[in-house]
Each structure stands twice: as C-alpha cells, then as structure tokens.
C-alpha positions in Angstrom: -0.2 -0.1 0.2 1.3 3.7 -0.5 -0.2 7.2 0.1 -0.9 9.1 -3.0 -3.4 12.3 -4.1 -5.2 12.5 -6.8 -4.9 15.3 -9.4 -6.2 16.3 -12.7 -5.0 19.0 -15.0 -8.3 19.5 -16.8 -11.7 20.4 -16.1 -13.0 16.8 -16.8 -9.5 14.9 -17.1 -7.5 11.9 -16.3 -6.5 11.7 -12.5 -3.3 11.0 -11.4 -1.6 9.8 -8.5 1.5 11.6 -7.0 3.2 11.0 -4.1 1.8 13.5 -1.2 5.6 14.3 -0.2 4.2 14.3 3.6 1.7 16.6 3.0 -2.1 16.4 3.5 -3.8 18.3 1.2 -7.9 18.7 0.7 -10.2 18.1 -2.5 -9.9 21.3 -4.9 -6.8 22.5 -3.8 -4.2 23.6 -6.3 -0.9 21.3 -6.1 2.5 22.1 -8.1 3.8 18.8 -9.2 6.5 17.4 -11.9 5.1 15.5 -14.9 6.3 13.9 -18.0 6.2 17.1 -19.7 7.8 19.1 -17.1 6.3 21.4 -13.9 2.3 21.3 -13.8 -0.4 23.1 -11.5 -3.1 20.9 -11.0 -6.4 20.8 -8.7 -6.5 18.0 -6.0 -9.1 15.6 -7.4 -8.6 13.0 -4.6 -7.3 13.3 -0.8 -4.9 11.6 1.0 -5.5 8.1 0.8 -3.7 4.6 0.3 -4.3 1.9 -2.4 -2.8 -0.6 -3.6 1.0 -1.0 -5.4 -0.6 -2.9 -8.4 -2.9 0.6 -8.7 0.0 2.8 -9.4 2.3 4.1 -12.5 5.7 3.7 -10.9 7.8 5.8 -10.6 5.7 7.6 -8.4 6.4 11.2 -8.7 6.6 13.7 -5.5 4.1 16.8 -4.6 6.5 19.4 -5.1 4.4 21.9 -3.1 0.8 23.3 -2.4 0.6 26.2 -4.8 0.7 29.9 -3.4 -0.8 32.8 -4.3 2.5 33.5 -6.9 2.0 30.3 -8.5 -1.8 31.0 -9.2 -0.7 34.3 -10.4 1.6 32.9 -13.0 -1.6 30.1 -14.0 -3.9 33.2 -14.6 -1.0 35.0 -16.9 -0.8 31.9 -18.5 -3.6 31.5 -19.5 -3.6 35.3 -21.0 -0.2 34.4 -23.0 -2.4 31.1 -24.4 -5.5 33.7 -26.1 -2.3 35.6 -27.7 -0.5 33.1 -28.5 -3.8 31.1 -30.1 -4.2 34.3 -32.1 -0.8 34.8 -33.3 -0.8 31.1 -34.3 -3.4 31.4 -36.5 -1.9 34.1 -38.8 0.8 31.9 -38.7 -1.5 29.2 -40.3 -3.0 31.2 -42.7 0.0 32.9 -44.0 1.5 29.2 -44.4 -2.0 27.9 -46.2 -1.9 24.9 -43.8 -4.9 22.7 -44.1 -5.4 23.1 -40.0 -7.5 23.9 -37.7 -6.3 25.1 -34.1 -8.3 24.1 -31.4 -6.4 25.1 -27.9 -3.3 26.4 -26.9 -1.7 25.6 -23.9 1.3 26.8 -21.6 2.6 24.4 -19.5 3.4 26.0 -15.8 7.0 26.4 -16.2 6.5 28.0 -19.7 9.2 25.1 -21.1 7.0 23.9 -23.6 4.0 25.4 -25.2 1.5 22.9 -27.0 -1.0 23.5 -30.3 -3.4 21.3 -30.3 -5.2 21.3 -34.0 -7.6 19.2 -36.2 -6.6 18.2 -39.9 -8.4 15.6 -42.3 -4.9 14.0 -42.9 -1.4 14.3 -42.1 0.0 18.1 -42.4 3.5 18.9 -42.5 3.7 21.4 -40.1 7.7 21.6 -40.1 8.1 25.1 -41.1 5.3 26.7 -39.1 7.3 24.8 -35.7 10.5 27.2 -36.9 8.1 30.2 -37.2 6.5 29.4 -33.6 9.8 28.8 -32.3 11.2 32.2 -33.4 8.4 34.1 -32.0 8.1 32.4 -28.6 11.8 31.9 -27.9 10.9 28.5 -26.5 10.0 24.6 -27.3 7.1 24.1 -29.6 4.4 21.0 -29.4 2.1 20.5 -32.4 -0.3 18.3 -31.2 -3.1 16.6 -33.8 -6.0 15.7 -32.4 -9.6 13.6 -33.5 -13.3 15.2 -33.1 -14.0 13.7 -29.9 -10.7 15.1 -28.6 -12.2 18.8 -29.9 -15.7 18.6 -28.7 -14.1 17.9 -24.8 -12.0 20.8 -25.2 -14.4 23.3 -26.4 -17.5 22.0 -25.0 -21.3 22.8 -25.9 -24.6 21.5 -25.5 -25.7 17.9 -26.5 -28.7 17.3 -28.9 -30.4 16.4 -25.5 -30.1 20.1 -24.0 -27.2 19.0 -21.6 -23.4 20.5 -21.6 -21.8 17.2 -23.5 -20.6 14.2 -21.4 -17.3 14.3 -22.5 -16.6 18.0 -21.4 -18.6 17.9 -18.1 -18.0 14.5 -16.5 -16.5 11.7 -18.7 -12.7 10.7 -17.8 -11.8 9.7 -21.1 -13.3 8.2 -24.6 -14.0 4.8 -24.7 -14.8 2.9 -28.6 -18.9 2.9 -29.3 -20.9 0.5 -31.9 -23.6 0.7 -34.1 -24.5 -2.5 -32.4 -24.5 -0.4 -28.9 -27.7 1.7 -31.0 -29.4 -1.3 -32.3 -29.8 -2.9 -29.0 -30.9 0.2 -27.5 -34.0 0.6 -29.8 -32.5 3.6 -31.5 -32.8 4.6 -34.9 -29.7 4.3 -36.9 -30.3 7.8 -38.3 -26.8 9.1 -38.4 -28.6 12.4 -37.0 -30.1 11.1 -34.4 -27.1 8.8 -33.0 -24.8 10.5 -33.5 -22.9 13.8 -30.9 -21.6 17.2 -32.4 -18.4 15.8 -33.1 -20.2 13.6 -35.4 -19.0 10.4 -33.8 -21.3 7.9 -32.1 -22.5 9.4 -28.9 -20.5 8.5 -25.8 -24.1 8.0 -23.5 -24.8 4.8 -25.9 -21.4 3.5 -23.9 -22.0 4.2 -20.1 -25.9 3.2 -20.6 -25.1 0.2 -22.3 -24.8 -2.4 -19.3 -28.5 -1.0 -18.0 -29.7 -2.0 -21.6 -27.6 -5.2 -21.8 -29.5 -6.3 -17.9 -32.7 -5.5 -19.8 -32.0 -7.4 -22.8 -31.7 -10.3 -21.2 -35.3 -10.7 -19.9 -36.9 -9.0 -22.5 -38.3 -10.9 -25.7 -36.7 -9.3 -29.0 -38.5 -7.9 -31.8 -40.0 -11.0 -33.7 -40.6 -13.4 -30.7 -43.3 -15.9 -30.6 -44.8 -15.3 -26.6 -47.9 -16.6 -25.3 -50.3 -13.6 -24.1 -53.5 -13.4 -21.8 -55.3 -12.8 -25.5 -53.2 -15.7 -27.2 -50.5 -16.0 -28.9 -48.6 -13.3 -30.9 -45.1 -11.9 -32.4 -43.2 -9.3 -31.0 -43.5 -5.7 -33.0 -42.0 -3.6 -30.9 -40.4 -3.2 -27.3 -39.5 -0.5 -25.1 -36.8 -1.4 -22.5 -37.2 1.1 -20.1 -41.4 1.0 -19.3 -41.0 -3.0 -19.7 -43.5 -2.8 -22.5 -44.1 -5.2 -25.5 -46.2 -4.4 -28.7 -47.8 -7.4 -29.6 -49.2 -8.8 -33.1 -51.5 -11.4 -32.0 -52.5 -14.7 -34.6 -55.8 -14.3 -34.5 -56.2 -11.0 -35.3 -53.1 -10.5 -37.7 -55.2 -7.2 -39.6 -56.3 -6.0 -36.5 -54.1 -3.3 -34.2 -51.5 -4.7 -32.0 -51.9 -4.8 -28.4 -49.1 -3.9 -25.8 -48.8 -5.8 -23.1 -45.9 -6.1 -19.9 -42.9 -8.0 -20.0 -44.2 -9.5 -17.1 -47.5 -10.9 -18.5 -46.1 -12.7 -21.7 -44.4 -15.8 -22.0 -41.5 -16.5 -24.9 -42.6 -19.8 -26.4 -39.6 -18.7 -29.2 -37.5 -15.7 -28.8 -36.4 -13.3 -31.8 -33.0 -12.2 -33.3 -31.3 -9.3 -33.4 -30.7 -8.0 -36.8 -28.5 -5.4 -38.4 -28.7 -4.5 -42.0 -24.7 -5.3 -43.3 -25.3 -2.2 -45.8 -26.5 -0.1 -43.3 -23.9 -0.9 -40.8 -21.2 0.2 -43.5 -22.6 3.6 -44.3 -22.5 4.0 -40.7 -18.9 2.6 -40.1 -17.6 5.9 -39.9 -18.9 7.1 -37.3 -17.4 4.6 -35.1 -13.7 6.0 -35.8 -12.2 8.0 -33.1 
C-alpha cells in the first residue's frame, strides 16, 4: 500500500496519482507537481488515501508543493499568454496555407513548452510552422493533432439532449462506441439521431449500455413468439425502459397490435436482433475516433 493524492489537470481530465510528500491536501486544493512534460499546476481531485501498489504507475512522482498565491497568479498569466499565442498561431497557419484547424493552446506551468492542439483531415507537414512559432516565443513548441472527439471535449458545448457534453462535463476519457449499442438500445440508425456534435456516435451509448444489456436479458426481442392472456402473437416493438411490448396477435393479424407488460407474457420462441450489413457499412465512419 502507498499513500497518494489524485491530481487532475483538466476540468474533466484523467486523475493522476502523486506522492503527497508528507503534506495533507484537501479536494479542490491546487498543487504543483512534476510530470513527464514538466512542472504543472493541477487540482486535487482525490485527497490523501492509501491505494494498492498494483494500481500505481511507477515511478510515483512527488508533490512539489501546495500552490501558493504567486503560483496561481502565474497560472492566470499563462492563460492570458495562451490567448495571444492562439491568435499568433492562427495567423501563421493562414500565412503558410496549411489545411489545419487550431483548437487550443496550452502553456506548461514553468513556460518550458507551449502545446498547440489542432485537427486536420489528414497528415500535415507543419515543420516550417514549428520553426515560425519557436522563433516567436523562444521556447519549446509542440504541435499535437487531435481527433474530433477530443476537440469537442476541449471546446465544450450543448448536446442534442439539451445538457452540456458528457465528454466535457464528467467523462474522464473516451471509450469505443459501436453501432451495435445503438441497435440494442432500440434507437433508429439515423446518423443525425445517434451522433454527437463531433460527428461520432454519442458517448452516452457506451456508459448506458450496461443497463440496457441487463434489461435485454429479460425482454423478448422483436420477432419473438410469445403467449399472452389474449393468445399467441409476435413481438413487433419493445420498450426496454417501460418494460412494455407491442404484440400482433395470431388470431387477429390485421387488427391493431396490443401492448403487454413483459411480466405478463411468456416467451415461446425468442427472436434475433438483425442489423443490416449495408446499413452498418454506411454508418461505420461514425465509430471511428
């Protein structure tokens, strides 16, 4: 076991473990720590606690100090520099005629490096741009190409549900999302309805999937033959959340389907979930990161 604190460098970023170096910190405190890319200022997301050695990525770096007022002032100054660096970089990108979109600029706490995040459709030769920026800022420059999901996380926004982006409000990282999840959750395979603002499948499909999988185990699929109080019939629709099934009865195939609770029917032959291969091929690009 080892005593650690958890530090986060982005509002919804990953939490990293550090050795508290004998200090007791509270959640929300600002901490100065040494990272792989230099000295950084982060926010304590997890107070001092004991964790298993197996959950720690070695070597465990030590806390430098709890952030002072001077440190916080420096962070504020860095944010101002980032805004001016963003504008300067955009001008150089335009001057060089590069097919890339600048998303964010980040100064390390000690100003030893400036990171420029951008998106582009393909690979971009930015070697001359790096030289331009290094000459302007007289420090190490790193240009990092990111995906559209990372761009959405950095910029934030409001999703089609009317709430802030999941990636920008509480998700620490991205996980693979598949078309199969949308199908199992009974959603229309319409790109507009299952895609986030980033143009990729909505993140909520992933973190809600476990609940839907649990419900699917006890819910007859569309096409299942079931026995009801009014006779046998075929399931034409299912609502996993309300636990209701729409059934077309064999004795009245031309009549209006009837609605039954899952608990009121007995499965005689379960159906199979079908996904059209051609439809999958058309939507495959939505799964890409």
